[in-house]
A tleap script that builds the chain and sets N, CA, C and O, in Angstrom:
source leaprc.protein.ff14SB
mol = sequence {
  NMET LYS LEU VAL PRO TYR ILE THR LEU GLU
  GLY ARG ALA LYS GLU ALA ILE GLN PHE TYR
  LYS GLU VAL PHE HIE ALA GLU VAL LEU SER
  SER ILE THR TYR GLY GLU MET PRO GLY MET
  SER ASN THR PHE THR GLU GLU LEU LYS ASP
  LEU VAL ALA HIE ALA LYS LEU LYS ILE GLY
  ASP THR GLU LEU MET LEU SER ASP ALA PRO
  ALA GLY SER LEU SER LEU GLY THR GLY ASN
  ARG VAL THR ILE CYS ILE THR THR HIE ALA
  VAL GLU HIE ALA ARG ASP ILE TYR GLU ALA
  LEU ARG GLN GLY GLY GLN VAL ASN MET PRO
  PHE SER GLU GLU ALA PHE SER PRO GLY PHE
  GLY ASP VAL THR ASP PRO PHE GLY VAL THR
  PHE GLN ILE TYR THR GLU ILE GLU THR CPHE
}
set mol.1.N position { 24.264 106.942 -48.237 }
set mol.1.CA position { 23.574 105.687 -48.409 }
set mol.1.C position { 22.080 105.949 -48.482 }
set mol.1.O position { 21.562 106.875 -47.856 }
set mol.2.N position { 21.399 105.118 -49.257 }
set mol.2.CA position { 19.939 105.169 -49.282 }
set mol.2.C position { 19.399 103.764 -49.449 }
set mol.2.O position { 20.067 102.897 -50.011 }
set mol.3.N position { 18.227 103.545 -48.976 }
set mol.3.CA position { 17.551 102.266 -49.140 }
set mol.3.C position { 16.548 102.407 -50.265 }
set mol.3.O position { 15.746 103.341 -50.278 }
set mol.4.N position { 16.591 101.480 -51.209 }
set mol.4.CA position { 15.682 101.518 -52.347 }
set mol.4.C position { 14.903 100.208 -52.370 }
set mol.4.O position { 15.509 99.141 -52.467 }
set mol.5.N position { 13.603 100.260 -52.285 }
set mol.5.CA position { 12.818 99.033 -52.378 }
set mol.5.C position { 12.992 98.388 -53.752 }
set mol.5.O position { 13.057 99.079 -54.769 }
set mol.6.N position { 13.066 97.064 -53.769 }
set mol.6.CA position { 13.223 96.314 -55.014 }
set mol.6.C position { 12.126 95.261 -55.061 }
set mol.6.O position { 12.003 94.427 -54.164 }
set mol.7.N position { 11.342 95.314 -56.113 }
set mol.7.CA position { 10.219 94.392 -56.266 }
set mol.7.C position { 10.570 93.363 -57.332 }
set mol.7.O position { 10.997 93.723 -58.429 }
set mol.8.N position { 10.393 92.084 -57.012 }
set mol.8.CA position { 10.617 91.012 -57.972 }
set mol.8.C position { 9.275 90.388 -58.326 }
set mol.8.O position { 8.527 89.948 -57.453 }
set mol.9.N position { 8.986 90.357 -59.615 }
set mol.9.CA position { 7.716 89.826 -60.104 }
set mol.9.C position { 7.978 88.652 -61.043 }
set mol.9.O position { 9.106 88.442 -61.488 }
set mol.10.N position { 6.944 87.903 -61.334 }
set mol.10.CA position { 7.066 86.778 -62.255 }
set mol.10.C position { 6.328 87.106 -63.546 }
set mol.10.O position { 5.173 86.722 -63.731 }
set mol.11.N position { 7.017 87.826 -64.444 }
set mol.11.CA position { 6.472 88.081 -65.769 }
set mol.11.C position { 5.537 89.264 -65.891 }
set mol.11.O position { 4.939 89.449 -66.951 }
set mol.12.N position { 5.382 90.076 -64.851 }
set mol.12.CA position { 4.437 91.191 -64.917 }
set mol.12.C position { 5.091 92.546 -64.660 }
set mol.12.O position { 4.393 93.517 -64.367 }
set mol.13.N position { 6.409 92.627 -64.765 }
set mol.13.CA position { 7.106 93.881 -64.453 }
set mol.13.C position { 6.705 95.008 -65.396 }
set mol.13.O position { 6.518 96.138 -64.947 }
set mol.14.N position { 6.568 94.731 -66.690 }
set mol.14.CA position { 6.170 95.795 -67.632 }
set mol.14.C position { 4.799 96.351 -67.258 }
set mol.14.O position { 4.578 97.561 -67.291 }
set mol.15.N position { 3.893 95.462 -66.906 }
set mol.15.CA position { 2.556 95.881 -66.497 }
set mol.15.C position { 2.627 96.696 -65.197 }
set mol.15.O position { 1.925 97.697 -65.048 }
set mol.16.N position { 3.469 96.265 -64.271 }
set mol.16.CA position { 3.628 96.982 -63.005 }
set mol.16.C position { 4.207 98.374 -63.239 }
set mol.16.O position { 3.786 99.335 -62.594 }
set mol.17.N position { 5.170 98.492 -64.157 }
set mol.17.CA position { 5.756 99.797 -64.471 }
set mol.17.C position { 4.667 100.749 -64.953 }
set mol.17.O position { 4.602 101.890 -64.495 }
set mol.18.N position { 3.821 100.303 -65.862 }
set mol.18.CA position { 2.738 101.153 -66.375 }
set mol.18.C position { 1.784 101.550 -65.246 }
set mol.18.O position { 1.366 102.704 -65.155 }
set mol.19.N position { 1.449 100.595 -64.400 }
set mol.19.CA position { 0.548 100.836 -63.280 }
set mol.19.C position { 1.134 101.881 -62.331 }
set mol.19.O position { 0.431 102.807 -61.927 }
set mol.20.N position { 2.394 101.747 -61.976 }
set mol.20.CA position { 3.025 102.685 -61.055 }
set mol.20.C position { 3.226 104.051 -61.697 }
set mol.20.O position { 3.221 105.066 -61.001 }
set mol.21.N position { 3.402 104.089 -63.012 }
set mol.21.CA position { 3.474 105.378 -63.702 }
set mol.21.C position { 2.158 106.127 -63.532 }
set mol.21.O position { 2.151 107.335 -63.297 }
set mol.22.N position { 1.041 105.406 -63.650 }
set mol.22.CA position { -0.272 106.034 -63.517 }
set mol.22.C position { -0.568 106.430 -62.070 }
set mol.22.O position { -1.004 107.550 -61.807 }
set mol.23.N position { -0.333 105.515 -61.142 }
set mol.23.CA position { -0.677 105.758 -59.741 }
set mol.23.C position { 0.215 106.822 -59.105 }
set mol.23.O position { -0.275 107.724 -58.425 }
set mol.24.N position { 1.532 106.713 -59.329 }
set mol.24.CA position { 2.493 107.580 -58.645 }
set mol.24.C position { 3.091 108.657 -59.542 }
set mol.24.O position { 3.930 109.439 -59.095 }
set mol.25.N position { 2.668 108.706 -60.801 }
set mol.25.CA position { 3.283 109.618 -61.777 }
set mol.25.C position { 4.788 109.362 -61.840 }
set mol.25.O position { 5.588 110.295 -61.915 }
set mol.26.N position { 5.153 108.092 -61.808 }
set mol.26.CA position { 6.559 107.687 -61.807 }
set mol.26.C position { 7.211 107.978 -63.150 }
set mol.26.O position { 6.568 107.941 -64.199 }
set mol.27.N position { 8.498 108.266 -63.090 }
set mol.27.CA position { 9.314 108.457 -64.285 }
set mol.27.C position { 10.222 107.237 -64.413 }
set mol.27.O position { 10.886 106.855 -63.449 }
set mol.28.N position { 10.256 106.625 -65.595 }
set mol.28.CA position { 11.136 105.484 -65.817 }
set mol.28.C position { 12.543 106.025 -66.078 }
set mol.28.O position { 12.790 106.664 -67.100 }
set mol.29.N position { 13.456 105.764 -65.149 }
set mol.29.CA position { 14.838 106.212 -65.302 }
set mol.29.C position { 15.627 105.257 -66.187 }
set mol.29.O position { 16.479 105.677 -66.969 }
set mol.30.N position { 15.332 103.964 -66.053 }
set mol.30.CA position { 15.980 102.965 -66.901 }
set mol.30.C position { 15.164 101.687 -66.885 }
set mol.30.O position { 14.468 101.387 -65.915 }
set mol.31.N position { 15.261 100.944 -67.971 }
set mol.31.CA position { 14.592 99.655 -68.071 }
set mol.31.C position { 15.277 98.853 -69.167 }
set mol.31.O position { 15.497 99.353 -70.270 }
set mol.32.N position { 15.611 97.609 -68.856 }
set mol.32.CA position { 16.252 96.739 -69.833 }
set mol.32.C position { 15.658 95.342 -69.711 }
set mol.32.O position { 15.444 94.843 -68.606 }
set mol.33.N position { 15.395 94.722 -70.846 }
set mol.33.CA position { 14.891 93.353 -70.841 }
set mol.33.C position { 16.081 92.397 -70.879 }
set mol.33.O position { 17.210 92.803 -71.151 }
set mol.34.N position { 15.809 91.124 -70.603 }
set mol.34.CA position { 16.871 90.128 -70.691 }
set mol.34.C position { 17.439 90.084 -72.107 }
set mol.34.O position { 18.645 89.916 -72.287 }
set mol.35.N position { 16.580 90.234 -73.108 }
set mol.35.CA position { 17.021 90.198 -74.497 }
set mol.35.C position { 17.860 91.392 -74.913 }
set mol.35.O position { 18.602 91.316 -75.892 }
set mol.36.N position { 17.753 92.497 -74.182 }
set mol.36.CA position { 18.523 93.706 -74.499 }
set mol.36.C position { 19.869 93.768 -73.782 }
set mol.36.O position { 20.658 94.683 -74.020 }
set mol.37.N position { 20.129 92.815 -72.919 }
set mol.37.CA position { 21.381 92.842 -72.170 }
set mol.37.C position { 22.557 92.613 -73.121 }
set mol.37.O position { 22.550 91.650 -73.888 }
set mol.38.N position { 23.560 93.481 -73.078 }
set mol.38.CA position { 24.693 93.383 -74.002 }
set mol.38.C position { 25.387 92.020 -73.946 }
set mol.38.O position { 25.748 91.530 -72.876 }
set mol.39.N position { 25.560 91.429 -75.119 }
set mol.39.CA position { 26.271 90.165 -75.225 }
set mol.39.C position { 25.554 88.962 -74.679 }
set mol.39.O position { 26.139 87.881 -74.609 }
set mol.40.N position { 24.302 89.108 -74.290 }
set mol.40.CA position { 23.575 88.010 -73.653 }
set mol.40.C position { 22.323 87.596 -74.418 }
set mol.40.O position { 21.647 86.651 -74.012 }
set mol.41.N position { 21.997 88.274 -75.506 }
set mol.41.CA position { 20.708 88.049 -76.163 }
set mol.41.C position { 20.513 86.619 -76.653 }
set mol.41.O position { 19.371 86.169 -76.751 }
set mol.42.N position { 21.568 85.897 -76.962 }
set mol.42.CA position { 21.423 84.523 -77.453 }
set mol.42.C position { 21.392 83.488 -76.337 }
set mol.42.O position { 21.260 82.295 -76.609 }
set mol.43.N position { 21.510 83.920 -75.097 }
set mol.43.CA position { 21.550 82.973 -73.983 }
set mol.43.C position { 20.186 82.758 -73.328 }
set mol.43.O position { 20.053 81.927 -72.430 }
set mol.44.N position { 19.183 83.497 -73.773 }
set mol.44.CA position { 17.864 83.408 -73.154 }
set mol.44.C position { 16.828 82.854 -74.128 }
set mol.44.O position { 16.965 83.002 -75.343 }
set mol.45.N position { 15.790 82.215 -73.586 }
set mol.45.CA position { 14.685 81.744 -74.415 }
set mol.45.C position { 13.916 82.945 -74.946 }
set mol.45.O position { 14.044 84.049 -74.419 }
set mol.46.N position { 13.122 82.735 -75.982 }
set mol.46.CA position { 12.327 83.830 -76.549 }
set mol.46.C position { 11.384 84.418 -75.498 }
set mol.46.O position { 11.195 85.633 -75.435 }
set mol.47.N position { 10.801 83.555 -74.680 }
set mol.47.CA position { 9.888 84.018 -73.630 }
set mol.47.C position { 10.621 84.916 -72.622 }
set mol.47.O position { 10.091 85.948 -72.208 }
set mol.48.N position { 11.813 84.529 -72.238 }
set mol.48.CA position { 12.581 85.276 -71.249 }
set mol.48.C position { 13.118 86.591 -71.801 }
set mol.48.O position { 13.274 87.553 -71.049 }
set mol.49.N position { 13.401 86.651 -73.090 }
set mol.49.CA position { 13.974 87.856 -73.696 }
set mol.49.C position { 13.100 89.093 -73.500 }
set mol.49.O position { 13.624 90.204 -73.415 }
set mol.50.N position { 11.792 88.924 -73.427 }
set mol.50.CA position { 10.878 90.062 -73.286 }
set mol.50.C position { 10.641 90.481 -71.835 }
set mol.50.O position { 10.012 91.509 -71.587 }
set mol.51.N position { 11.129 89.711 -70.891 }
set mol.51.CA position { 10.933 90.046 -69.481 }
set mol.51.C position { 11.930 91.113 -69.038 }
set mol.51.O position { 13.021 91.236 -69.596 }
set mol.52.N position { 11.536 91.878 -68.029 }
set mol.52.CA position { 12.369 92.966 -67.515 }
set mol.52.C position { 13.479 92.392 -66.630 }
set mol.52.O position { 13.212 91.733 -65.625 }
set mol.53.N position { 14.728 92.655 -67.024 }
set mol.53.CA position { 15.879 92.226 -66.225 }
set mol.53.C position { 16.143 93.209 -65.094 }
set mol.53.O position { 16.568 92.819 -64.006 }
set mol.54.N position { 15.889 94.484 -65.358 }
set mol.54.CA position { 16.089 95.511 -64.334 }
set mol.54.C position { 15.415 96.803 -64.789 }
set mol.54.O position { 15.521 97.192 -65.952 }
set mol.55.N position { 14.726 97.459 -63.867 }
set mol.55.CA position { 14.125 98.765 -64.143 }
set mol.55.C position { 14.255 99.629 -62.899 }
set mol.55.O position { 14.224 99.139 -61.770 }
set mol.56.N position { 14.400 100.926 -63.136 }
set mol.56.CA position { 14.474 101.886 -62.036 }
set mol.56.C position { 13.483 103.007 -62.319 }
set mol.56.O position { 13.510 103.619 -63.386 }
set mol.57.N position { 12.609 103.270 -61.349 }
set mol.57.CA position { 11.614 104.326 -61.460 }
set mol.57.C position { 11.920 105.420 -60.450 }
set mol.57.O position { 12.440 105.154 -59.367 }
set mol.58.N position { 11.595 106.647 -60.814 }
set mol.58.CA position { 11.678 107.769 -59.876 }
set mol.58.C position { 10.260 108.129 -59.483 }
set mol.58.O position { 9.419 108.414 -60.335 }
set mol.59.N position { 10.003 108.113 -58.188 }
set mol.59.CA position { 8.690 108.447 -57.650 }
set mol.59.C position { 8.907 109.538 -56.614 }
set mol.59.O position { 9.417 109.279 -55.524 }
set mol.60.N position { 8.517 110.754 -56.959 }
set mol.60.CA position { 8.802 111.878 -56.069 }
set mol.60.C position { 10.302 112.032 -55.919 }
set mol.60.O position { 11.024 112.166 -56.907 }
set mol.61.N position { 10.771 112.013 -54.674 }
set mol.61.CA position { 12.201 112.125 -54.399 }
set mol.61.C position { 12.859 110.768 -54.169 }
set mol.61.O position { 14.017 110.705 -53.754 }
set mol.62.N position { 12.139 109.691 -54.431 }
set mol.62.CA position { 12.658 108.355 -54.144 }
set mol.62.C position { 12.750 107.516 -55.410 }
set mol.62.O position { 12.288 107.914 -56.480 }
set mol.63.N position { 13.356 106.349 -55.260 }
set mol.63.CA position { 13.475 105.414 -56.369 }
set mol.63.C position { 12.842 104.087 -55.994 }
set mol.63.O position { 12.765 103.719 -54.822 }
set mol.64.N position { 12.394 103.383 -57.011 }
set mol.64.CA position { 11.870 102.035 -56.874 }
set mol.64.C position { 12.486 101.210 -57.986 }
set mol.64.O position { 12.481 101.629 -59.143 }
set mol.65.N position { 13.015 100.048 -57.655 }
set mol.65.CA position { 13.586 99.157 -58.658 }
set mol.65.C position { 12.749 97.894 -58.726 }
set mol.65.O position { 12.172 97.457 -57.731 }
set mol.66.N position { 12.694 97.314 -59.924 }
set mol.66.CA position { 11.946 96.082 -60.078 }
set mol.66.C position { 12.464 95.277 -61.253 }
set mol.66.O position { 13.149 95.794 -62.136 }
set mol.67.N position { 12.119 93.994 -61.244 }
set mol.67.CA position { 12.503 93.100 -62.329 }
set mol.67.C position { 11.576 91.901 -62.341 }
set mol.67.O position { 10.780 91.685 -61.427 }
set mol.68.N position { 11.707 91.126 -63.415 }
set mol.68.CA position { 11.003 89.855 -63.515 }
set mol.68.C position { 11.964 88.733 -63.164 }
set mol.68.O position { 13.128 88.753 -63.565 }
set mol.69.N position { 11.480 87.763 -62.422 }
set mol.69.CA position { 12.217 86.522 -62.223 }
set mol.69.C position { 11.596 85.510 -63.176 }
set mol.69.O position { 10.372 85.463 -63.300 }
set mol.70.N position { 12.398 84.709 -63.843 }
set mol.70.CA position { 11.816 83.684 -64.711 }
set mol.70.C position { 10.849 82.805 -63.922 }
set mol.70.O position { 11.105 82.471 -62.765 }
set mol.71.N position { 9.748 82.437 -64.549 }
set mol.71.CA position { 8.722 81.622 -63.887 }
set mol.71.C position { 9.349 80.385 -63.252 }
set mol.71.O position { 10.111 79.658 -63.889 }
set mol.72.N position { 9.016 80.165 -61.996 }
set mol.72.CA position { 9.492 78.989 -61.289 }
set mol.72.C position { 10.893 79.099 -60.724 }
set mol.72.O position { 11.352 78.177 -60.049 }
set mol.73.N position { 11.592 80.205 -60.982 }
set mol.73.CA position { 12.972 80.316 -60.498 }
set mol.73.C position { 13.056 80.747 -59.041 }
set mol.73.O position { 14.068 80.509 -58.382 }
set mol.74.N position { 12.014 81.370 -58.538 }
set mol.74.CA position { 11.975 81.814 -57.149 }
set mol.74.C position { 10.672 81.383 -56.510 }
set mol.74.O position { 9.681 81.142 -57.200 }
set mol.75.N position { 10.676 81.288 -55.204 }
set mol.75.CA position { 9.448 80.994 -54.473 }
set mol.75.C position { 8.830 82.315 -54.043 }
set mol.75.O position { 8.964 82.730 -52.892 }
set mol.76.N position { 8.152 82.969 -54.977 }
set mol.76.CA position { 7.515 84.243 -54.675 }
set mol.76.C position { 6.060 83.997 -54.334 }
set mol.76.O position { 5.317 83.411 -55.121 }
set mol.77.N position { 5.661 84.444 -53.167 }
set mol.77.CA position { 4.277 84.346 -52.767 }
set mol.77.C position { 3.690 85.731 -52.627 }
set mol.77.O position { 4.417 86.709 -52.448 }
set mol.78.N position { 2.377 85.815 -52.709 }
set mol.78.CA position { 1.722 87.105 -52.574 }
set mol.78.C position { 2.098 87.744 -51.250 }
set mol.78.O position { 1.977 87.136 -50.186 }
set mol.79.N position { 2.559 88.987 -51.339 }
set mol.79.CA position { 2.876 89.752 -50.149 }
set mol.79.C position { 4.288 89.604 -49.628 }
set mol.79.O position { 4.698 90.391 -48.775 }
set mol.80.N position { 5.059 88.621 -50.105 }
set mol.80.CA position { 6.401 88.466 -49.549 }
set mol.80.C position { 7.490 89.041 -50.440 }
set mol.80.O position { 8.677 88.843 -50.180 }
set mol.81.N position { 7.100 89.739 -51.469 }
set mol.81.CA position { 8.085 90.354 -52.350 }
set mol.81.C position { 8.748 91.543 -51.664 }
set mol.81.O position { 9.972 91.675 -51.696 }
set mol.82.N position { 7.963 92.390 -51.057 }
set mol.82.CA position { 8.445 93.554 -50.318 }
set mol.82.C position { 7.221 94.284 -49.772 }
set mol.82.O position { 6.125 94.153 -50.318 }
set mol.83.N position { 7.397 95.029 -48.727 }
set mol.83.CA position { 6.341 95.915 -48.236 }
set mol.83.C position { 6.887 97.329 -48.276 }
set mol.83.O position { 8.015 97.581 -47.853 }
set mol.84.N position { 6.097 98.234 -48.777 }
set mol.84.CA position { 6.535 99.613 -48.925 }
set mol.84.C position { 5.581 100.522 -48.160 }
set mol.84.O position { 4.361 100.411 -48.284 }
set mol.85.N position { 6.155 101.418 -47.372 }
set mol.85.CA position { 5.363 102.413 -46.657 }
set mol.85.C position { 5.426 103.722 -47.426 }
set mol.85.O position { 6.504 104.285 -47.616 }
set mol.86.N position { 4.279 104.203 -47.864 }
set mol.86.CA position { 4.180 105.471 -48.582 }
set mol.86.C position { 3.746 106.525 -47.574 }
set mol.86.O position { 2.678 106.419 -46.971 }
set mol.87.N position { 4.578 107.538 -47.396 }
set mol.87.CA position { 4.318 108.581 -46.413 }
set mol.87.C position { 3.946 109.879 -47.107 }
set mol.87.O position { 4.652 110.333 -48.007 }
set mol.88.N position { 2.837 110.477 -46.690 }
set mol.88.CA position { 2.415 111.769 -47.231 }
set mol.88.C position { 2.119 112.715 -46.066 }
set mol.88.O position { 2.127 112.319 -44.900 }
set mol.89.N position { 1.858 113.972 -46.417 }
set mol.89.CA position { 1.490 114.968 -45.405 }
set mol.89.C position { 0.024 115.376 -45.524 }
set mol.89.O position { -0.458 116.183 -44.729 }
set mol.90.N position { -0.685 114.831 -46.498 }
set mol.90.CA position { -2.079 115.213 -46.737 }
set mol.90.C position { -2.964 113.973 -46.786 }
set mol.90.O position { -2.703 113.042 -47.548 }
set mol.91.N position { -4.004 113.971 -45.975 }
set mol.91.CA position { -4.911 112.829 -45.896 }
set mol.91.C position { -5.542 112.530 -47.254 }
set mol.91.O position { -5.619 111.368 -47.652 }
set mol.92.N position { -5.993 113.560 -47.969 }
set mol.92.CA position { -6.648 113.315 -49.261 }
set mol.92.C position { -5.685 112.701 -50.273 }
set mol.92.O position { -6.075 111.834 -51.054 }
set mol.93.N position { -4.440 113.144 -50.262 }
set mol.93.CA position { -3.433 112.553 -51.147 }
set mol.93.C position { -3.222 111.087 -50.793 }
set mol.93.O position { -3.152 110.233 -51.677 }
set mol.94.N position { -3.120 110.798 -49.498 }
set mol.94.CA position { -2.958 109.418 -49.042 }
set mol.94.C position { -4.157 108.565 -49.455 }
set mol.94.O position { -3.994 107.431 -49.905 }
set mol.95.N position { -5.358 109.117 -49.298 }
set mol.95.CA position { -6.573 108.382 -49.665 }
set mol.95.C position { -6.606 108.101 -51.171 }
set mol.95.O position { -6.993 107.011 -51.591 }
set mol.96.N position { -6.202 109.081 -51.980 }
set mol.96.CA position { -6.175 108.889 -53.437 }
set mol.96.C position { -5.226 107.759 -53.826 }
set mol.96.O position { -5.555 106.930 -54.674 }
set mol.97.N position { -4.055 107.729 -53.208 }
set mol.97.CA position { -3.089 106.661 -53.492 }
set mol.97.C position { -3.662 105.315 -53.068 }
set mol.97.O position { -3.578 104.338 -53.812 }
set mol.98.N position { -4.242 105.264 -51.879 }
set mol.98.CA position { -4.855 104.046 -51.361 }
set mol.98.C position { -5.921 103.525 -52.325 }
set mol.98.O position { -5.937 102.343 -52.667 }
set mol.99.N position { -6.812 104.421 -52.760 }
set mol.99.CA position { -7.900 104.017 -53.660 }
set mol.99.C position { -7.357 103.499 -54.989 }
set mol.99.O position { -7.881 102.528 -55.536 }
set mol.100.N position { -6.317 104.136 -55.510 }
set mol.100.CA position { -5.736 103.687 -56.780 }
set mol.100.C position { -5.081 102.317 -56.632 }
set mol.100.O position { -5.238 101.464 -57.505 }
set mol.101.N position { -4.357 102.098 -55.549 }
set mol.101.CA position { -3.654 100.831 -55.347 }
set mol.101.C position { -4.600 99.665 -55.090 }
set mol.101.O position { -4.289 98.527 -55.442 }
set mol.102.N position { -5.746 99.934 -54.483 }
set mol.102.CA position { -6.652 98.830 -54.148 }
set mol.102.C position { -7.427 98.308 -55.351 }
set mol.102.O position { -8.014 97.228 -55.285 }
set mol.103.N position { -7.436 99.058 -56.445 }
set mol.103.CA position { -8.145 98.623 -57.647 }
set mol.103.C position { -7.522 97.325 -58.159 }
set mol.103.O position { -6.364 97.309 -58.578 }
set mol.104.N position { -8.276 96.262 -58.123 }
set mol.104.CA position { -7.784 94.958 -58.551 }
set mol.104.C position { -6.906 94.282 -57.516 }
set mol.104.O position { -6.344 93.217 -57.770 }
set mol.105.N position { -6.787 94.902 -56.342 }
set mol.105.CA position { -5.947 94.354 -55.282 }
set mol.105.C position { -6.777 93.862 -54.114 }
set mol.105.O position { -7.938 93.487 -54.273 }
set mol.106.N position { -6.166 93.867 -52.936 }
set mol.106.CA position { -6.828 93.374 -51.732 }
set mol.106.C position { -6.610 94.362 -50.587 }
set mol.106.O position { -5.482 94.780 -50.323 }
set mol.107.N position { -7.684 94.724 -49.921 }
set mol.107.CA position { -7.602 95.612 -48.761 }
set mol.107.C position { -7.221 94.779 -47.543 }
set mol.107.O position { -7.921 93.830 -47.191 }
set mol.108.N position { -6.116 95.132 -46.903 }
set mol.108.CA position { -5.687 94.455 -45.681 }
set mol.108.C position { -6.160 95.206 -44.440 }
set mol.108.O position { -6.458 94.604 -43.409 }
set mol.109.N position { -6.222 96.534 -44.561 }
set mol.109.CA position { -6.726 97.391 -43.487 }
set mol.109.C position { -7.358 98.600 -44.152 }
set mol.109.O position { -6.672 99.345 -44.851 }
set mol.110.N position { -8.651 98.810 -43.950 }
set mol.110.CA position { -9.316 99.943 -44.594 }
set mol.110.C position { -8.666 101.273 -44.218 }
set mol.110.O position { -8.141 101.432 -43.116 }
set mol.111.N position { -8.710 102.220 -45.146 }
set mol.111.CA position { -8.147 103.549 -44.909 }
set mol.111.C position { -9.011 104.267 -43.878 }
set mol.111.O position { -10.218 104.417 -44.066 }
set mol.112.N position { -8.389 104.708 -42.793 }
set mol.112.CA position { -9.132 105.402 -41.739 }
set mol.112.C position { -8.167 106.182 -40.854 }
set mol.112.O position { -6.948 106.051 -40.961 }
set mol.113.N position { -8.748 106.994 -39.979 }
set mol.113.CA position { -7.952 107.715 -38.987 }
set mol.113.C position { -7.543 106.733 -37.892 }
set mol.113.O position { -8.354 105.944 -37.406 }
set mol.114.N position { -6.271 106.800 -37.518 }
set mol.114.CA position { -5.749 105.930 -36.468 }
set mol.114.C position { -5.073 106.809 -35.426 }
set mol.114.O position { -4.825 107.987 -35.682 }
set mol.115.N position { -4.775 106.259 -34.265 }
set mol.115.CA position { -4.123 107.024 -33.204 }
set mol.115.C position { -2.767 107.570 -33.647 }
set mol.115.O position { -2.342 108.631 -33.190 }
set mol.116.N position { -2.103 106.856 -34.519 }
set mol.116.CA position { -0.763 107.254 -34.962 }
set mol.116.C position { -0.756 108.017 -36.283 }
set mol.116.O position { 0.297 108.471 -36.732 }
set mol.117.N position { -1.932 108.162 -36.910 }
set mol.117.CA position { -1.985 108.813 -38.224 }
set mol.117.C position { -3.401 109.296 -38.512 }
set mol.117.O position { -4.366 108.585 -38.230 }
set mol.118.N position { -3.539 110.504 -39.076 }
set mol.118.CA position { -4.869 110.971 -39.447 }
set mol.118.C position { -5.446 110.242 -40.660 }
set mol.118.O position { -6.633 110.378 -40.959 }
set mol.119.N position { -4.619 109.476 -41.354 }
set mol.119.CA position { -5.085 108.686 -42.488 }
set mol.119.C position { -4.120 107.555 -42.782 }
set mol.119.O position { -2.989 107.789 -43.208 }
set mol.120.N position { -4.571 106.315 -42.552 }
set mol.120.CA position { -3.704 105.153 -42.746 }
set mol.120.C position { -4.505 104.012 -43.351 }
set mol.120.O position { -5.673 103.817 -43.017 }
set mol.121.N position { -3.876 103.266 -44.236 }
set mol.121.CA position { -4.477 102.066 -44.793 }
set mol.121.C position { -3.395 101.121 -45.266 }
set mol.121.O position { -2.250 101.524 -45.474 }
set mol.122.N position { -3.760 99.863 -45.435 }
set mol.122.CA position { -2.827 98.831 -45.869 }
set mol.122.C position { -3.512 98.046 -46.979 }
set mol.122.O position { -4.624 97.548 -46.804 }
set mol.123.N position { -2.842 97.941 -48.120 }
set mol.123.CA position { -3.454 97.310 -49.284 }
set mol.123.C position { -2.399 96.537 -50.065 }
set mol.123.O position { -1.244 96.955 -50.151 }
set mol.124.N position { -2.805 95.411 -50.629 }
set mol.124.CA position { -1.942 94.653 -51.527 }
set mol.124.C position { -2.429 94.914 -52.939 }
set mol.124.O position { -3.596 94.680 -53.254 }
set mol.125.N position { -1.529 95.400 -53.796 }
set mol.125.CA position { -1.912 95.783 -55.158 }
set mol.125.C position { -2.087 94.555 -56.055 }
set mol.125.O position { -1.847 93.433 -55.607 }
set mol.126.N position { -2.499 94.743 -57.312 }
set mol.126.CA position { -2.749 93.602 -58.197 }
set mol.126.C position { -1.520 92.739 -58.474 }
set mol.126.O position { -1.652 91.648 -59.030 }
set mol.127.N position { -0.324 93.206 -58.097 }
set mol.127.CA position { 0.903 92.458 -58.357 }
set mol.127.C position { 1.424 91.754 -57.113 }
set mol.127.O position { 2.524 91.203 -57.125 }
set mol.128.N position { 0.633 91.769 -56.030 }
set mol.128.CA position { 1.022 91.084 -54.808 }
set mol.128.C position { 1.951 91.871 -53.911 }
set mol.128.O position { 2.534 91.314 -52.981 }
set mol.129.N position { 2.100 93.175 -54.178 }
set mol.129.CA position { 2.970 94.024 -53.361 }
set mol.129.C position { 2.115 94.744 -52.320 }
set mol.129.O position { 1.111 95.371 -52.659 }
set mol.130.N position { 2.515 94.651 -51.063 }
set mol.130.CA position { 1.760 95.269 -49.983 }
set mol.130.C position { 2.294 96.666 -49.695 }
set mol.130.O position { 3.493 96.865 -49.500 }
set mol.131.N position { 1.376 97.629 -49.673 }
set mol.131.CA position { 1.691 99.026 -49.393 }
set mol.131.C position { 0.975 99.462 -48.127 }
set mol.131.O position { -0.205 99.167 -47.936 }
set mol.132.N position { 1.694 100.162 -47.268 }
set mol.132.CA position { 1.098 100.857 -46.140 }
set mol.132.C position { 1.056 102.327 -46.535 }
set mol.132.O position { 2.093 102.913 -46.847 }
set mol.133.N position { -0.112 102.922 -46.527 }
set mol.133.CA position { -0.240 104.331 -46.868 }
set mol.133.C position { -0.424 105.075 -45.554 }
set mol.133.O position { -1.392 104.849 -44.827 }
set mol.134.N position { 0.513 105.962 -45.262 }
set mol.134.CA position { 0.622 106.592 -43.955 }
set mol.134.C position { 0.654 108.106 -44.109 }
set mol.134.O position { 1.477 108.645 -44.849 }
set mol.135.N position { -0.246 108.790 -43.404 }
set mol.135.CA position { -0.234 110.254 -43.371 }
set mol.135.C position { 0.455 110.677 -42.086 }
set mol.135.O position { 0.041 110.300 -40.990 }
set mol.136.N position { 1.519 111.471 -42.235 }
set mol.136.CA position { 2.252 111.934 -41.057 }
set mol.136.C position { 1.431 112.954 -40.289 }
set mol.136.O position { 0.717 113.766 -40.877 }
set mol.137.N position { 1.540 112.903 -38.978 }
set mol.137.CA position { 0.905 113.893 -38.117 }
set mol.137.C position { 1.776 115.138 -38.133 }
set mol.137.O position { 2.978 115.072 -37.875 }
set mol.138.N position { 1.164 116.264 -38.435 }
set mol.138.CA position { 1.900 117.532 -38.436 }
set mol.138.C position { 2.098 117.980 -36.997 }
set mol.138.O position { 1.137 118.105 -36.238 }
set mol.139.N position { 3.338 118.218 -36.631 }
set mol.139.CA position { 3.630 118.720 -35.288 }
set mol.139.C position { 4.031 120.179 -35.382 }
set mol.139.O position { 4.725 120.582 -36.315 }
set mol.140.N position { 3.595 120.962 -34.421 }
set mol.140.CA position { 3.874 122.398 -34.439 }
set mol.140.C position { 4.918 122.761 -33.424 }
set mol.140.O position { 5.279 123.931 -33.301 }
savepdb mol mol.pdb
quit
């Protein structure tokens, strides 16, 4: 079993995929729009046909899934889509990820050394997804 974070957006999934490809060097494993769904292309409006019905990205050794919800179909608010904790072993790597995610986003907790981590920060990206960037303490 594995847990895979799933992000639901309202019409910005394609943009989010490109953003995560740049920030995390993500590989798109699969992506399908509502209009590309087999046997369903005539059941959706033209606007909905271009939205992402399902996508799966590979980021390092993990996966991230995301899709678009038709506008108004869900009560999605900023920050309540999902929270993801990104764990690294290097402070500079963590800081680089933090800096990339905060571009166009909102800083919830500035990146700094904390009692539980040599480098930690909390940021909401331009798509309303909150990330905790956590550097693990190396134990000997």
